[in-house]
C-alpha positions in Angstrom: -33.2 -18.4 21.9 -31.8 -20.5 19.4 -32.7 -18.5 16.6 -30.9 -15.6 18.2 -27.8 -17.6 18.6 -28.0 -19.0 15.2 -28.1 -15.7 13.5 -25.2 -14.0 15.7 -23.3 -16.8 15.0 -23.7 -16.6 11.0 -23.2 -13.0 11.6 -19.4 -13.6 13.1 -18.3 -15.8 10.6 -19.8 -14.0 7.4 -18.0 -11.0 8.4 -14.8 -12.7 9.8 -14.8 -14.4 6.4 -15.4 -11.4 4.2 -12.6 -9.6 6.4 -10.2 -12.3 5.7 -11.3 -12.3 1.8 -10.7 -8.5 1.6 -7.3 -8.6 3.6 -6.4 -11.0 1.2 -7.5 -8.7 -2.0 -6.0 -5.9 0.1 -9.0 -3.8 -0.5 -10.1 -0.9 1.3 -13.9 -2.1 1.6 -14.7 -2.0 5.5 -18.1 -2.9 4.7 -19.9 -5.4 6.9 -23.1 -7.4 6.3 -25.5 -6.0 8.8 -27.0 -8.0 11.5 -30.5 -7.3 10.1 -30.2 -8.6 6.8 -29.0 -11.9 8.5 -31.8 -12.1 10.5 -34.3 -11.7 7.7 -32.5 -13.5 5.2 -32.3 -16.4 7.5 -36.0 -16.3 8.3 -36.8 -16.2 4.4 -34.7 -19.5 4.4 -36.1 -21.2 7.2 -39.4 -20.7 5.4 -38.5 -22.0 2.3 -37.1 -25.3 4.0 -39.6 -26.5 6.5 -38.7 -30.0 6.5 -35.1 -28.9 7.7 -32.1 -27.4 6.6 -28.2 -27.7 7.1 -25.6 -25.2 7.9 -24.0 -25.8 4.3 -27.4 -24.9 2.7 -27.6 -21.8 4.8 -24.2 -20.4 4.2 -24.3 -21.5 0.4 -27.4 -19.6 -0.6 -26.3 -16.7 2.1 -23.0 -16.1 0.0 -24.7 -16.7 -3.2 -27.4 -13.6 -2.4 -24.4 -11.5 -0.8 -22.6 -12.2 -4.3 -26.0 -11.7 -6.0 -26.4 -8.1 -4.5 -22.8 -7.0 -5.1 -23.2 -8.0 -8.6 -26.6 -5.8 -8.8 -24.9 -2.7 -7.3 -22.7 -3.0 -10.2 -25.2 -3.8 -12.5 -24.4 -6.8 -13.3 -27.1 -9.0 -11.5 -29.5 -10.8 -12.8 -32.4 -10.0 -10.3 -35.3 -9.7 -13.2 -34.6 -12.3 -16.2 -38.1 -12.6 -17.8 -40.6 -10.9 -19.5 -43.1 -11.2 -16.8 -41.1 -8.6 -14.9 -41.8 -6.4 -17.3 -45.4 -7.2 -17.9 -46.0 -6.6 -14.3 -44.1 -3.4 -14.6 -41.2 -4.3 -12.3 -37.7 -2.9 -12.5 -34.9 -4.7 -14.7 -31.4 -4.0 -14.8 -29.9 -2.8 -17.8 -27.8 -6.0 -18.8 -30.9 -8.1 -18.3 -32.6 -6.5 -21.1 -29.7 -8.5 -23.7 -31.1 -11.7 -21.9 -34.7 -11.5 -24.4 -34.6 -13.1 -27.4 -34.6 -11.0 -30.7 -34.2 -7.5 -28.7 -31.6 -5.0 -29.6 -30.4 -6.4 -32.5 -32.5 -9.1 -34.7 -30.7 -12.5 -35.6 -30.1 -13.1 -39.4 -33.0 -15.0 -41.4 -31.3 -18.3 -43.3 -32.6 -18.9 -46.7 -33.2 -22.5 -47.0 -30.7 -24.6 -49.4 -28.5 -21.4 -49.8 -26.0 -19.7 -47.9 -27.8 -16.5 -48.0 -28.6 -14.3 -44.9 -31.3 -11.8 -45.0 -31.5 -9.3 -42.1 -34.9 -7.9 -42.0 -35.0 -4.0 -41.0 -31.7 -2.1 -40.3 -33.3 -0.8 -37.0 -32.9 -2.1 -33.6 -35.8 -3.8 -32.3 -36.4 -2.0 -28.6 -38.4 -3.1 -25.8 -41.7 -1.5 -26.0 -40.8 2.2 -24.3 -44.4 2.8 -23.5 -44.4 0.8 -20.5 -40.7 1.0 -19.1 -38.9 3.4 -17.2 -35.2 3.7 -18.1 -32.9 4.2 -14.9 -29.8 6.4 -15.2 -27.6 7.7 -12.7 -26.7 11.4 -12.7 -22.9 10.6 -11.8 -22.3 8.0 -14.4 -24.3 9.3 -17.0 -24.1 13.5 -16.4 -22.3 13.9 -20.2 -25.6 11.9 -21.9 -28.3 13.6 -19.7 -26.8 17.1 -19.9 -26.6 16.9 -24.2 -29.8 15.0 -24.7 -32.3 15.5 -21.7 -31.9 18.9 -20.4 -32.9 20.3 -23.5 -35.4 22.8 -22.1 -37.6 23.6 -19.1 -41.2 24.3 -18.1 -41.0 27.7 -18.4 -39.6 27.3 -22.3 -43.1 25.5 -22.6 -45.3 27.9 -20.7 -44.0 30.7 -22.7 -44.3 29.0 -26.0 -41.0 28.9 -26.8 -40.9 25.4 -28.5 -40.7 25.0 -32.3 -41.4 21.4 -32.5 -43.0 19.0 -30.3 -40.9 15.8 -30.6 -38.1 18.0 -29.5 -39.4 18.2 -26.1 -37.0 16.8 -23.1 -37.1 18.3 -19.6 -36.2 17.3 -16.2 -38.3 17.7 -13.6 -38.6 16.9 -9.8 -41.6 15.1 -8.6 -43.5 17.5 -6.0 -46.7 15.7 -5.4 -48.7 12.5 -6.9 -52.1 12.9 -6.4 -55.3 10.1 -5.8 -56.3 8.0 -8.8 -59.7 9.8 -10.2 -62.0 8.4 -12.6 -61.9 10.9 -16.1 -64.4 11.1 -18.7 -62.9 12.1 -22.2 -66.2 12.0 -23.4 -69.9 10.9 -22.5 -69.4 7.6 -23.3 -65.8 7.1 -22.3 -64.6 6.8 -18.6 -60.7 6.3 -17.8 -58.5 6.1 -14.5 -56.2 9.4 -14.4 -53.3 9.8 -12.1 -51.9 13.4 -11.4 -48.2 14.3 -10.4 -47.0 17.4 -10.0 -43.6 18.0 -11.1 -41.6 21.3 -10.7 -38.9 22.3 -13.0 -35.3 22.2 -11.7 -34.0 25.7 -13.3 -37.1 28.1 -12.3 -39.9 28.1 -10.1 -42.8 26.7 -12.6 -44.3 23.8 -12.2 -47.2 21.6 -14.4 -49.3 18.8 -14.1 -48.4 15.4 -15.6 -51.3 12.9 -16.4 -51.0 9.2 -16.5 -54.1 7.3 -17.7 -55.2 3.7 -17.3 -52.1 1.3 -17.4 -49.7 4.0 -17.4 -50.6 4.5 -13.8 -48.7 1.6 -12.6 -45.6 3.6 -13.2 -46.2 5.1 -9.8 -45.0 2.2 -8.3 -41.4 3.3 -9.4 -41.7 7.2 -8.8 -42.0 8.8 -5.5 -42.1 12.2 -3.9 -38.8 14.2 -4.8 -37.5 11.8 -7.2 -35.9 13.0 -10.5 -37.1 12.2 -14.0 -36.4 13.3 -17.6 -39.6 13.5 -19.8 -39.0 13.0 -23.3 -41.5 13.9 -26.3 -44.5 14.2 -23.7 -47.8 16.0 -25.3 -48.9 19.2 -24.5 -52.5 19.9 -24.0 -55.0 22.3 -22.4 -57.3 21.5 -19.2 -61.1 22.8 -18.7 -59.2 26.0 -17.3 -57.2 26.8 -20.5 -53.9 25.9 -18.6 -51.2 23.9 -20.2 -50.6 20.2 -19.0 -48.6 17.3 -20.0 -49.6 14.0 -21.1 -47.9 10.4 -21.1 -48.7 9.4 -24.5 -47.3 6.0 -26.9 -44.4 8.3 -28.1 -43.4 9.7 -24.3 -40.5 7.6 -22.5 -39.8 8.3 -18.7 -36.3 8.5 -17.6 -35.8 8.4 -13.9 -32.5 10.0 -12.9 -30.8 8.9 -9.6 -29.3 11.8 -7.9 -26.6 11.3 -5.5 -28.5 11.7 -2.1 -26.4 14.6 0.2 -26.9 12.7 3.4 -25.5 14.7 7.0 -23.8 12.0 9.1 -25.2 12.3 12.5 -22.6 11.0 15.3 -24.4 8.9 17.8 -23.4 7.0 21.1 -26.1 4.4 20.9 -26.6 2.4 24.6 -25.6 -1.3 23.1 -22.4 0.0 21.0 -19.1 0.7 22.7 -18.1 3.7 20.0 -19.8 6.6 18.2 -22.1 5.6 15.3 -22.0 7.4 12.2 -25.9 7.5 11.2 -26.9 9.1 7.7 -29.9 11.9 8.1 -32.1 12.5 5.2 -33.4 15.7 3.8 -36.2 15.9 6.6 -33.6 15.6 9.2 -34.9 11.6 10.2 -31.8 9.3 11.1 -31.8 6.2 8.9 -30.8 3.2 10.2 -31.2 0.7 7.1 -27.2 0.5 6.6 -26.8 -0.4 10.3 -24.5 -3.1 10.5 -24.5 -4.0 14.1 -27.8 -5.5 15.9 -30.4 -2.8 17.4 -31.6 -3.2 20.7 -34.6 -1.0 22.6 -32.2 1.0 24.6 -30.8 2.5 21.2 -34.4 3.5 19.6 -34.9 7.1 19.7 -37.2 9.9 18.3 -37.2 11.1 14.6 -35.8 7.9 13.3 -36.4 5.4 10.3 -35.7 1.8 9.3 -35.4 0.7 12.9 -35.2 -3.4 13.2 -35.7 -5.2 16.2 -35.5 -8.6 17.7 -37.8 -8.7 20.3 -40.6 -10.7 22.5 -44.2 -10.2 22.8 -45.2 -9.2 26.0 -48.7 -8.2 25.4 -51.1 -7.6 22.9 -53.9 -5.1 23.1 -57.3 -5.0 21.2 -58.0 -3.4 18.1 -58.8 0.5 18.4 -59.5 1.7 14.7 -59.1 5.2 14.1 -60.5 7.4 11.2 -57.8 9.8 9.1 -58.6 11.4 6.2 -62.2 9.6 6.0 -60.6 6.2 5.7 -61.0 3.7 9.0 -57.3 2.5 10.0 -56.6 -0.4 12.0 -54.7 0.1 15.0 -53.0 -2.3 17.8 -50.7 -1.3 20.3 -48.0 -4.1 21.7 -45.7 -4.3 24.3 -42.3 -5.6 23.1 -39.2 -6.6 25.1 -35.0 -7.8 24.8 -32.7 -8.0 27.1 -32.5 -4.2 27.7 -36.2 -3.2 28.3 -39.6 -3.0 27.2 -41.0 -0.6 24.6 -44.9 0.4 23.2 -45.4 0.0 19.5 -48.0 0.6 17.2 -48.7 -1.5 14.3 -51.2 0.0 11.9 -53.4 -1.3 9.2 -52.7 -4.8 7.6 -50.1 -5.4 10.3 -52.5 -4.8 13.1 -54.5 -7.8 11.8 -51.9 -10.2 11.4 -50.6 -9.4 15.0 -53.9 -10.7 16.1 -53.1 -14.2 15.7 -49.7 -14.2 17.6 -49.5 -15.1 21.2 -47.6 -13.5 23.9 -44.4 -15.3 24.6 -43.6 -15.4 20.8 -40.2 -14.2 19.4 -40.6 -12.2 16.4 -38.4 -10.2 14.2 -39.8 -6.3 13.5 -38.3 -5.1 10.1 -38.2 -1.4 9.0 -39.8 0.5 12.2 -40.1 4.3 12.2 -40.0 6.6 15.3 -42.0 10.0 16.0 -40.6 13.4 16.8 -40.9 14.2 21.0 -44.9 14.7 21.7 -44.5 16.0 25.1 -41.8 14.1 27.0 -42.2 10.9 24.8 -41.8 9.7 21.2 -43.7 6.7 19.5 -42.7 3.5 17.6 -44.8 2.6 14.6 -45.2 -0.1 12.3 -46.9 0.6 8.8 -46.6 -1.6 6.0 -46.6 1.1 3.4 -43.3 2.2 4.5 -41.8 -1.2 4.7 -42.5 -2.8 8.1 -42.8 -6.1 8.3 -43.2 -8.9 11.2 -41.5 -12.0 11.0 -42.9 -15.0 13.5 -39.9 -17.0 14.9 -41.3 -19.2 17.6 -43.5 -21.2 14.8 -40.8 -21.5 12.6 -40.7 -25.4 11.6 -37.3 -25.6 9.9 -35.8 -24.8 13.2 -37.2 -27.6 15.2 -36.5 -29.7 12.2 -33.0 -29.0 11.8 -30.3 -30.3 14.3 -27.8 -27.6 13.6 -29.7 -24.6 14.8 -31.6 -26.0 17.6 -30.5 -27.8 21.2 -32.8 -30.1 23.2 -33.2 -29.2 26.5 -34.4 -31.2 29.5 -37.9 -31.0 31.1 -36.7 -30.8 34.3 -34.2 -27.7 33.2 -36.9 -25.9 31.8 -39.2 -26.5 35.4 -35.7 -25.8 37.2 -35.2 -22.4 35.3 -38.5 -21.1 35.9 -38.0 -18.0 33.6 -41.3 -16.1 32.2 -41.1 -15.9 28.6 -38.6 -18.1 27.3 -38.5 -20.7 24.6 -36.9 -24.1 24.6 -36.9 -27.2 22.3 -37.6 -30.3 23.9 -38.3 -34.2 23.1 -40.2 -35.8 24.8 -43.6 -38.6 25.2 -47.5 -37.7 24.9 -48.5 -39.8 28.1 -52.0 -37.9 28.4 -54.6 -35.3 27.5 -57.0 -33.1 29.3 -59.8 -30.2 28.2 -58.4 -26.7 28.4 -62.1 -25.6 28.8 -64.4 -27.6 31.2 -67.6 -27.8 28.5 -65.6 -29.4 25.7 -62.3 -30.0 23.8 -63.0 -27.0 21.6 -64.2 -23.5 21.4 -66.2 -21.1 19.0 -63.4 -18.5 18.0 -63.4 -15.0 15.3 -61.2 -16.9 12.5 -59.5 -13.4 12.1 -58.1 -13.5 15.2 -58.9 -17.0 16.7 -60.1 -15.7 20.0 -62.9 -16.6 21.5 -66.0 -14.8 21.1 -68.1 -12.6 23.0 -71.8 -10.9 23.0 -72.6 -7.4 22.5 -75.9 -6.3 22.8 -77.1 -9.8 21.8 -75.1 -9.7 18.5 -71.5 -11.7 18.2 -68.7 -9.4 18.6 -65.1 -9.7 18.8 -63.7 -7.3 20.9 -60.0 -8.1 19.6 -60.9 -7.1 16.3 -63.6 -4.5 17.3 -65.8 -5.6 14.8 -69.3 -7.7 14.7 -68.9 -11.5 13.0 -71.1 -13.2 10.2 -71.8 -16.8 10.8 -69.0 -17.3 8.6 -66.3 -15.7 10.4 -67.2 -18.2 13.4 -64.9 -21.4 13.4 -64.4 -24.2 15.8 -60.6 -24.4 17.5 -59.1 -27.7 19.5 -58.9 -26.6 23.4 -56.7 -29.8 24.6 -53.8 -29.5 26.9 -51.3 -32.2 26.5 -49.6 -34.2 29.1 -45.4 -35.0 28.1 -42.8 -36.8 29.9 -39.0 -36.9 28.3 -37.8 -39.4 31.1 -36.4 -36.6 33.5 -40.2 -34.7 34.8 -43.5 -34.4 33.4 -45.2 -31.3 32.3 -48.7 -29.9 31.0 -48.8 -27.8 27.9 -51.5 -26.2 25.9 -51.5 -25.9 22.3 -52.8 -23.9 19.2 -55.4 -25.5 17.5 -53.2 -26.1 14.8 -50.6 -28.1 16.6 -53.6 -30.0 18.2 -54.8 -30.7 14.4 -51.1 -31.9 13.7 -50.9 -34.0 17.0 -54.5 -35.5 16.4 -54.3 -35.8 12.6 -58.0 -35.1 12.4 -59.9 -32.1 11.3 -62.2 -30.4 13.8 -65.2 -30.7 11.7 -64.7 -34.8 11.7 -63.7 -35.3 15.5 -66.9 -33.0 16.3 -69.0 -35.2 14.4 -67.7 -38.5 16.4 -69.7 -39.2 19.8 -68.0 -38.5 23.1 -66.2 -42.4 23.4 -65.2 -42.2 19.9 -63.2 -38.5 20.7 -61.8 -40.2 23.8 -60.4 -42.9 21.8 -59.2 -41.1 19.3 -57.1 -38.9 21.9 -56.3 -42.1 23.8 -54.5 -43.4 20.2 -52.2 -40.7 20.6 -50.6 -41.8 24.1 -47.1 -42.8 23.5 -46.1 -41.0 20.3 -43.0 -39.0 20.5 -42.3 -35.3 19.2 -39.7 -32.3 19.4 -41.7 -29.6 21.4 -41.2 -26.1 20.8 -42.2 -24.7 24.4 -43.0 -21.3 25.5 -42.7 -20.4 29.1 -45.4 -18.6 30.3 -46.5 -16.7 33.4 -48.2 -18.7 36.7 -46.0 -21.7 35.7 -47.9 -22.1 32.5 -46.4 -23.7 29.2 -47.3 -23.7 25.8 -46.4 -25.7 22.2 -45.9 -23.3 19.5 -44.4 -25.7 17.0 -43.8 -29.6 16.7 -41.7 -32.5 14.7 -41.2 -35.7 14.6 -37.5 -37.0 15.6 -35.8 -38.4 12.6 -32.8 -39.2 14.3 -32.3 -42.6 16.5 -30.2 -40.6 19.0 -33.0 -38.4 19.6 -35.3 -41.1 20.3 -36.4 -40.8 23.9 -37.9 -44.2 23.5 -34.2 -45.4 22.7 -33.1 -43.5 25.4 -35.4 -45.4 28.1 -34.6 -48.5 26.8 -31.0 -47.9 27.1 -31.5 -47.2 30.9 -33.8 -50.3 31.5 
């Protein structure tokens, strides 16, 4: 697989280069750039450059991102630089605040025709703190936190030990974030309400903190077990006459990042030659987010998170929805393989719907999987979007096939001679013919969500793959055409997805279907003689499928020139 070789080469080069730089600087930093980070960054780069990319661009982009990541860790980065990020309630670094005009300090006002400068207001102009969370590190800002923020406790509030409400400042730990509810403040007004249970850090007491409407967006930056300082909350009473905290205009949230005490577990992974130190979180879950080498299926074990795997799809099951806590959740099982074995993975919700359009034989990169504890004699692998799982399709990356630096051209004769199932090759060939994939026409009727053929269930159109009934607007016509290609060394019959056939034919299906049969044949015959670079996946029973194509841009790759040279 060309992408795999590319990722491994870049991994070796960047880490060798980093090692050399650190050696020259005489630093003790042994940190390596992780294989998973390079793989996901490389896929994102290929998606940004569909027309092709060079080695120079790849290395410059990756090295720039590495430098930015290093600067952000030192609080010098510029990851968020626009006021739009504040509007969208995203996190911004401290130094980025100074990039906004007239923030913190006001510019002098010049009076025309004089040399006089007037400064309006002596107070600094701060950003609107109602919708901002300030981030502090407990280790770096311990003196400020202890002097100004850790003034009192929830116990003081509950026992009326507060003389002046404006002096309230408490540090709490988030115990639970409840679901958003509708709250009626009076007969005519309805508001969205979010309840957060916060616990005292110095006693066993806890209270409810309430957010309303736009304030609820704060929850995106908070999670269970986070530590926050609450400055100037409003103290009210609920219907049970219990004290509660409300977030108001004068309230400020300060998120305090505590140094996590992680246990380091030495593991001997099957793919590694030495012991690997894997951190363990407070719940005893092994965290592979900082693991630097490539992980293989043989390395997977129970009770882990942030596991990323480069693999190939062997089979895709049908949707088997489950009702969990009165909510319907999509669930699809797939089999994946790499050079070390085969495993089952369960994908949930949006990831399950995404995988429905994927095909057997696709190489994919699964990021941030998690595994369960042993249930009986086995554990289960899950992909859940809410905990950061993503699926990247590598076979259909247009940029790789368009970039000579990152793919190798193979001959069709070599592809047929190897006769390897579930392999992927790039071949340069000419279309010399076509044939119907199905006997009844050039297209088939499919469900738009999964692009798979429909079936009938009690006389109603039903998609067994998505496990859902289908309306008329969910039905689509898709090309079903096989192409006959020749590169001068062999001839091959290959199937193709509808999107690939549309790109080859250059005519949309509605227009194609509106023509009579003779016109349709003429359109297809006009394509004979066209040359492409094909990304071909080998399937079982000596079948082949086109997953991506591009036109050759360089004369040395032209089959026509090759044939002329032979003659």
